[in-house]
Every structure is written in structure tokens, then in C-alpha cells.
C-alpha positions in Angstrom: -13.5 12.8 -0.2 -10.1 11.0 -0.5 -9.8 7.2 -0.7 -6.8 5.0 0.5 -7.0 1.4 -0.7 -4.7 -1.3 0.6 -4.2 -4.4 -1.5 -4.2 -7.8 0.3 -6.0 -11.1 0.8 -8.9 -11.7 3.2 -8.6 -14.4 5.8 -6.6 -15.0 8.9 -4.1 -17.3 7.1 -2.9 -14.3 5.1 -2.8 -11.7 7.9 0.9 -11.2 8.4 2.1 -12.1 4.9 4.2 -9.9 2.7 1.3 -9.6 0.2 -0.9 -8.1 2.9 1.3 -5.2 3.8 -1.3 -2.9 2.2 -3.9 -4.2 4.6 -1.5 -3.6 7.5 -1.1 0.0 6.5 -4.8 0.5 6.3 -5.3 -1.0 9.7 -2.6 1.2 11.2 -4.1 4.3 9.5 -7.5 3.4 10.9 -6.0 3.3 14.4 -4.1 6.6 13.9 -7.3 8.4 12.5 -9.5 6.8 15.1 -11.8 5.3 12.4 -15.1 3.7 13.5 -16.0 0.1 13.1 -15.6 -1.1 9.5 -18.6 -1.8 7.3 -18.9 -4.1 4.3 -19.9 -2.9 0.8 -18.7 -3.3 -2.8 -16.8 -6.5 -1.9 -14.7 -4.5 0.5 -14.2 -3.6 4.2 -14.6 0.1 4.6 -13.7 2.5 7.4 -14.6 6.2 7.2 -12.8 8.8 9.2 -11.8 12.5 9.0 -8.6 14.4 8.8 -9.5 18.0 9.5 -12.3 18.9 7.2 -11.5 16.0 4.8 -13.6 12.8 4.7 -11.3 9.8 4.2 -12.4 6.3 3.2 -10.1 3.4 4.0 -10.7 0.4 1.8 -9.6 -3.2 2.1 -11.0 -5.2 -0.9 -12.2 -8.7 0.1 -11.8 -10.2 -3.4 -8.2 -11.4 -3.1 -5.3 -9.5 -4.5 -5.8 -10.2 -8.2 -9.3 -8.9 -8.3 -8.9 -5.6 -6.4 -10.2 -3.4 -9.2 -13.9 -4.0 -8.8 -13.9 -2.5 -5.3 -11.8 0.4 -6.4 -14.1 1.2 -9.3 -17.3 0.8 -7.2 -16.0 3.2 -4.5 -14.9 5.8 -6.9 -18.2 5.7 -8.9 -20.5 5.8 -5.9 -18.6 8.7 -4.2 -17.9 10.5 -7.5 -14.2 10.5 -6.7 -11.5 10.9 -9.4 -8.7 8.3 -9.7 -6.3 11.1 -8.6 -8.0 11.1 -5.2 -7.4 7.4 -4.7 -4.1 6.2 -3.2 -3.4 2.5 -3.6 -0.9 0.9 -1.1 0.7 -2.2 -2.4 3.6 -4.6 -1.8 6.6 -4.6 -4.1 9.1 -7.5 -4.4 11.5 -5.3 -6.4 12.2 -3.0 -3.4 14.1 -3.9 -0.3 12.2 -4.4 3.0 11.6 -0.9 4.5 11.8 1.0 1.2 8.9 3.2 0.1 8.1 4.5 -3.5 5.2 6.8 -4.0 4.3 7.8 -7.6 1.4 10.0 -8.9 0.7 7.4 -11.7 2.5 4.7 -13.6 2.4 1.1 -14.7 1.4 -2.0 -12.7 5.1 -3.2 -12.7 4.0 -6.8 -12.9 1.7 -6.7 -9.8 -1.6 -8.5 -10.5 -3.6 -6.4 -8.1 -2.5 -3.2 -9.8 -3.1 -4.7 -13.2 -6.7 -5.4 -12.2 -7.2 -1.9 -10.8 -5.8 -0.4 -14.0 -8.1 -2.5 -16.1 -11.0 -0.9 -14.2 -10.0 2.7 -13.7 -6.8 3.3 -15.8 -3.3 4.3 -14.7 -3.8 7.8 -13.5 -3.9 7.2 -9.8 -1.2 7.5 -7.1 0.3 4.3 -5.8 2.5 3.8 -2.7 4.8 0.7 -3.1 6.2 -0.9 0.0 9.3 -3.0 -0.3 8.8 -6.6 0.8 12.2 -7.9 -0.6 12.8 -10.4 -3.4 12.7 -14.1 -3.2 16.0 -15.9 -2.7 17.5 -17.2 -5.9 15.6 -20.3 -7.0 12.7 -19.6 -4.5 9.1 -19.5 -5.6 7.7 -16.0 -5.9 4.2 -16.9 -4.9 5.5 -18.7 -1.8 7.6 -15.6 -1.0 4.7 -13.1 -1.1 2.4 -15.4 0.7 5.0 -16.0 3.4 5.7 -13.9 6.5 8.7 -11.7 7.0 11.8 -13.4 8.3 12.7 -12.7 12.0 15.5 -10.4 11.0 13.2 -8.4 8.7 10.3 -7.8 11.1 11.5 -4.7 12.8 12.1 -3.0 9.5 8.7 -4.2 8.2 7.0 -2.7 11.2 9.0 0.6 10.9 8.0 0.7 7.2 4.3 0.5 8.1 4.7 3.5 10.4 6.6 5.4 7.7 3.9 4.5 5.2 1.1 5.8 7.5 3.1 9.1 7.8 3.4 9.2 4.0 -0.4 8.6 3.5 -1.2 11.4 6.0 1.2 13.7 4.1 -0.6 12.8 0.9 -3.9 13.6 2.4 -2.7 16.9 3.9 -0.3 18.2 1.2 -0.6 16.1 -1.9 1.6 13.6 -3.8 4.6 15.9 -4.4 5.2 16.7 -0.7 4.5 13.1 0.3 7.2 11.8 -2.1 9.7 13.1 0.5 9.0 9.8 2.3 10.4 7.8 -0.7 13.5 5.7 -0.1 14.9 3.3 2.4 14.4 3.5 6.2 18.0 4.5 6.7 20.6 5.9 4.3 22.7 3.3 2.6 26.3 2.9 3.9 28.9 5.1 2.2 30.7 3.5 -0.8 34.3 2.5 0.1 37.0 4.8 -1.2 39.2 3.2 -3.8 42.6 2.0 -2.6 45.5 3.8 -4.1 
């Protein structure tokens, strides 16, 4: 079994916020993999599906972002799954909207949800970071992540969700090294201007 866990906050008021991009990816994956009706266990919403012969469990903790670790730990323990077979999908304010960064392991990078997961299962699990952009200078970080994408960001946010689903499927089929091919922005950056002589 492989497990993909999206970090987010439960409740309709958080549904389209930047902090809930992990939940949005899980929902899109559930649609793509034709998962059944979700059940509730281990303080999480769970959807089980298959990709070929592989059982896949999609997890949305219902404990709020900062307490995501309890669900992750419970799922791994019950199904006897190693942390390397858990992919965590999470928002990242240090990446531009539309940018993906998949790593086989690493640090929490200041994200409280990842800190809690690491406190429960350690750092040796893959994580897929989705860029949600940084707050404007002087703006409140909490207000930024609990806010929605600006109108001019929405198309890129939606395209990023699709790309993240493709990345998750590549991780399931071929592993983290191959899936890292999805890292980077949605489109290549513009070329640097040539120096004037």
C-alpha cells in the first residue's frame, strides 16, 4: 500500500484557501483514480483506490494543519507502511504560485504541519511542496495562507493542482526520482536580457 496525505484545514470556510492546496490535490486525485466514498478514521477522511495492482490510500487529516502528524502516524502503524511509502502534499509560501518541489526527505522548512508530522514519524518521507506565493511586504502570513488565491493567480493554481496530480501518479508508478521531473514552475522563466554593449 502507498499513502498520499494532503495537509489542510477541515471546514467549508477553509475550502479554497492557499493552506488547503494539499486537500485540493487529494480531491483531484480521488476523482482521477475514481476513489469511492470517503470514510472517517484516525481523525482523518480516507479514500481507498487502486492504481494497477497497487492499493492507494488518500488521506485528509481533520485535525487542522498544525496537528497533521497523529493521522499520518496512525495510518502508517495500522497498515504497516513505512514513511518512505507516504507522500505528503503541502503548501509552500517560499515558492511562486504554480511551482512544484518534490523531495525524498528533508526538513519542515518552517511549515507547522510538516513539523508535527516529523515529530510523529521522523523526516524520512517524501514531500511535495506546492507554491502558494509569499505574502506582500508588510502583510500578515497567517492571513495570506488562510486567504484565497487572487483572481490573477487562480488559473495557475488550478493548473498546479493538475500538475501535482500527475506528479503524485508518477510517484506511485515509478518512484520519487522519476516524479522529480515535475519539479519547477508551470512555464519556463523568461530569458535573461542580454547585456547592452
